[in-house]
C-alpha positions in Angstrom: 60.8 13.1 -84.2 59.5 11.0 -81.3 55.7 11.1 -81.0 54.0 12.0 -77.7 50.7 10.5 -76.5 47.8 13.0 -76.6 44.9 12.5 -74.2 41.7 13.5 -75.9 39.1 15.2 -73.6 35.5 14.7 -74.4 32.8 17.3 -73.9 30.0 16.3 -71.6 27.0 14.8 -73.4 29.1 13.9 -76.5 30.4 10.4 -77.4 32.7 11.8 -80.1 34.4 15.0 -81.0 34.0 17.3 -84.0 35.7 20.7 -84.0 36.3 23.5 -86.4 39.8 24.9 -86.3 40.5 28.5 -87.3 44.0 29.6 -86.4 47.3 30.9 -87.8 49.0 27.5 -88.2 49.0 23.9 -86.9 50.9 23.7 -83.6 50.4 20.1 -82.3 53.7 18.3 -82.8 54.2 14.7 -83.9 51.7 12.7 -81.7 49.3 9.8 -81.4 46.2 9.0 -79.4 43.9 6.1 -78.9 41.1 7.7 -80.9 40.4 7.3 -84.6 40.6 10.6 -86.3 39.3 12.2 -89.5 40.9 15.5 -90.7 39.3 17.6 -93.5 41.3 20.6 -94.6 39.4 23.6 -96.0 42.1 26.2 -96.1 45.9 25.6 -95.4 48.9 24.1 -97.1 52.0 22.2 -95.9 53.2 18.7 -95.3 51.5 15.9 -93.4 53.5 13.3 -91.5 51.8 9.9 -91.3 53.8 7.1 -89.7 57.0 7.1 -91.8 55.6 9.0 -94.8 55.6 12.7 -95.6 53.1 14.1 -98.2 51.7 17.4 -99.3 48.4 18.6 -98.0 46.1 21.4 -99.1 42.5 22.5 -99.4 40.2 19.4 -99.8 42.7 17.0 -98.1 40.7 14.3 -96.4 42.6 11.8 -94.1 41.7 9.0 -91.8 44.1 8.2 -89.0 43.9 4.8 -87.3 44.1 4.4 -83.5 47.6 5.1 -82.1 49.0 6.1 -85.5 51.6 8.9 -85.1 50.8 12.0 -87.3 50.9 15.7 -87.5 50.4 18.6 -89.9 53.3 21.1 -90.6 52.3 24.3 -92.4 54.5 25.9 -95.1 57.0 28.4 -93.8 54.9 31.5 -94.8 52.2 30.5 -92.2 54.7 31.5 -89.5 55.3 35.0 -90.7 52.2 36.6 -89.1 50.4 37.2 -92.4 46.7 37.6 -91.4 45.6 36.3 -94.8 47.1 32.8 -94.1 44.9 30.8 -91.8 44.2 27.1 -91.1 40.5 26.2 -91.5 39.9 22.5 -90.8 37.5 20.1 -89.3 38.9 17.5 -86.9 36.7 14.5 -85.9 37.7 12.0 -83.3 36.0 8.9 -81.8 37.1 6.2 -79.4 38.8 3.1 -80.6 36.1 1.0 -79.0 33.2 3.2 -80.3 31.8 0.2 -82.2 31.6 -3.2 -80.5 33.0 -6.3 -82.2 29.5 -7.8 -82.5 28.2 -4.5 -84.1 31.0 -4.6 -86.7 30.2 -8.2 -87.6 26.7 -7.2 -88.7 26.3 -7.0 -92.5 25.1 -3.4 -92.4 28.5 -2.4 -90.9 30.6 -4.2 -93.4 32.0 -1.0 -95.0 32.7 0.6 -91.6 34.4 -2.6 -90.5 36.6 -2.5 -93.6 37.5 1.1 -93.0 38.6 0.6 -89.4 40.4 -2.6 -90.1 42.6 -1.0 -92.8 43.3 2.3 -91.0 46.5 1.4 -89.1 48.6 3.0 -91.8 46.3 6.0 -92.3 44.0 6.4 -95.3 43.5 8.9 -98.1 40.5 9.1 -100.4 39.6 9.7 -104.0 38.5 13.1 -105.1 35.1 11.8 -106.2 33.8 11.4 -102.7 35.4 14.5 -101.0 32.5 16.9 -101.6 30.0 14.4 -100.2 32.2 13.6 -97.2 32.7 17.3 -96.6 29.0 17.9 -96.6 28.5 15.1 -93.9 31.3 16.6 -91.8 29.8 20.1 -91.9 26.4 18.7 -91.1 27.7 16.9 -88.1 29.3 20.1 -86.8 26.0 21.9 -87.0 23.8 19.1 -85.6 23.6 17.2 -82.3 22.0 14.2 -80.8 20.9 11.3 -83.0 21.2 13.3 -86.2 24.8 13.9 -85.5 25.4 10.2 -84.7 23.6 8.9 -87.8 25.5 11.4 -89.9 28.8 9.9 -88.5 27.6 6.5 -89.6 26.8 7.8 -93.1 30.2 9.3 -93.3 32.1 6.2 -92.2 30.0 4.1 -94.5 30.9 6.3 -97.4 34.6 6.3 -96.6 34.5 2.5 -96.1 32.9 1.9 -99.6 35.4 4.1 -101.3 38.6 3.2 -103.1 40.9 4.4 -100.3 44.7 4.2 -100.3 47.0 3.5 -97.3 49.5 6.3 -96.5 52.3 4.9 -94.3 54.6 2.2 -95.8 53.8 -1.5 -95.8 56.2 -2.2 -92.9 54.9 0.5 -90.7 51.9 -1.1 -89.2 52.9 -1.9 -85.6 49.8 -3.9 -84.7 49.5 -5.9 -87.9 50.5 -9.2 -86.2 47.9 -9.2 -83.5 45.6 -11.4 -85.6 48.4 -13.8 -86.6 48.4 -17.4 -85.6 51.0 -18.5 -83.0 53.5 -19.6 -85.7 53.4 -16.3 -87.5 53.7 -14.3 -84.3 57.0 -16.2 -83.6 58.2 -15.4 -87.1 57.3 -11.8 -86.7 59.1 -11.5 -83.3 62.2 -13.3 -84.6 62.3 -10.9 -87.6 61.9 -7.8 -85.5 64.7 -8.9 -83.2 67.1 -10.0 -86.0 66.3 -7.8 -89.0 69.6 -6.0 -88.7 71.5 -9.3 -89.1 71.9 -11.8 -91.9 68.8 -14.1 -91.8 69.0 -17.4 -93.5 65.8 -18.9 -94.8 66.4 -22.1 -93.0 66.8 -20.3 -89.7 63.4 -18.4 -90.0 61.8 -21.6 -91.3 63.0 -23.5 -88.2 61.3 -20.8 -86.0 58.0 -21.8 -87.7 58.9 -25.5 -87.3 59.0 -26.0 -91.1 61.4 -26.8 -93.8 62.3 -23.9 -96.2 60.0 -24.8 -99.0 57.0 -25.4 -96.8 57.7 -22.1 -94.9 57.8 -20.1 -98.2 54.4 -21.4 -99.2 53.0 -20.8 -95.7 54.3 -17.3 -95.4 53.1 -16.2 -98.8 49.6 -17.6 -98.2 49.4 -15.7 -94.9 51.0 -12.4 -95.9 50.4 -12.2 -99.6 54.1 -11.4 -100.1 57.4 -13.3 -99.8 59.5 -13.4 -96.7 62.2 -11.4 -98.5 59.7 -8.7 -99.3 58.5 -8.6 -95.7 62.0 -8.4 -94.2 63.0 -5.6 -96.7 59.9 -3.6 -95.7 60.8 -4.1 -92.0 64.4 -3.0 -92.6 63.4 0.0 -94.6 60.9 1.1 -92.0 63.7 1.0 -89.4 66.0 2.9 -91.9 63.3 5.6 -92.1 63.4 5.9 -88.3 67.2 6.3 -88.3 67.2 8.8 -91.1 64.5 10.9 -89.3 66.0 10.7 -85.8 69.8 10.7 -86.3 72.6 12.3 -88.3 74.2 9.0 -89.2 75.5 8.6 -92.7 73.3 6.7 -95.3 76.0 4.0 -95.5 75.8 3.5 -91.7 72.0 3.3 -91.9 72.3 0.8 -94.7 74.4 -1.7 -92.7 72.8 -0.9 -89.4 69.4 -2.1 -90.8 70.7 -5.4 -92.2 71.5 -4.6 -95.8 74.9 -5.9 -97.0 75.5 -3.4 -99.8 74.6 0.2 -100.5 73.2 -0.2 -104.0 70.6 -2.8 -102.9 69.7 -0.6 -100.0 69.1 2.4 -102.2 67.1 0.3 -104.7 64.9 -1.3 -102.0 64.4 2.1 -100.3 63.2 3.7 -103.5 60.8 0.8 -104.3 59.2 0.9 -100.9 59.3 4.7 -100.0 59.3 6.2 -103.5 62.4 8.3 -102.8 66.1 7.5 -102.4 67.5 7.7 -98.8 69.2 11.0 -99.6 66.0 12.5 -101.1 64.0 11.3 -98.1 66.4 12.9 -95.6 66.6 16.1 -97.6 62.8 16.3 -97.8 62.5 16.0 -94.0 65.4 18.5 -93.3 63.9 21.1 -95.7 60.5 20.9 -94.2 61.8 21.2 -90.6 64.3 23.9 -91.2 
């Protein structure tokens, strides 16, 4: 699945979009857009695709998609049978990536919203304890307009930002995570993305950073809160997910194509990072797209 870019059209007199969907099934394919998006499912079941992860969704599902994060909802098969009792009821809220200025987000009152947006690049899901309150804000926004509608958006984002949210897509998926790196780390990231499918010696990547191996290990861990080995494994597994989704190549081919030198280590690392074995992951995708 290759995502397409959706252009979001705004209604005159509105700075953000909130709409109520009532239709037979979700129909927008795997896509992304510049806007942040909140989806709140009232009625419907199926699978949600967020970056490189597939999860169940159902009534009460509340998801926050970061700007440019590929995603889509795929209903269960029975929703395509024409059964009038099976409907999608959901609220979709979208607002521009630059809706809040940098100076605004630096103000202490916006700390929770800043936290929410800064962590949204992999998509976020939320604890059950806040969903009723979040749903009430969303429904109020749909019914109101003007400043009441705007202030309710602020209340909703503040609630979500204060919650114990959880990222959805895998650690290696965040495409834009290196934008705030220093120059040295940008060079390491670029070297890694160009060479992840080859054998990388620690001394080679350390030389890219202009350090010896020991100093580089300390530096990388202090910056990334993980070892370089963990980082490169996440990068390789992310690319393995892409191959498993978009090709019919064997798992052994995917293993060696993404830089792993033996199948057992590939299977082990894949399960640690994704939560499923490569064969389980591919079967899961094939079943839900058949």
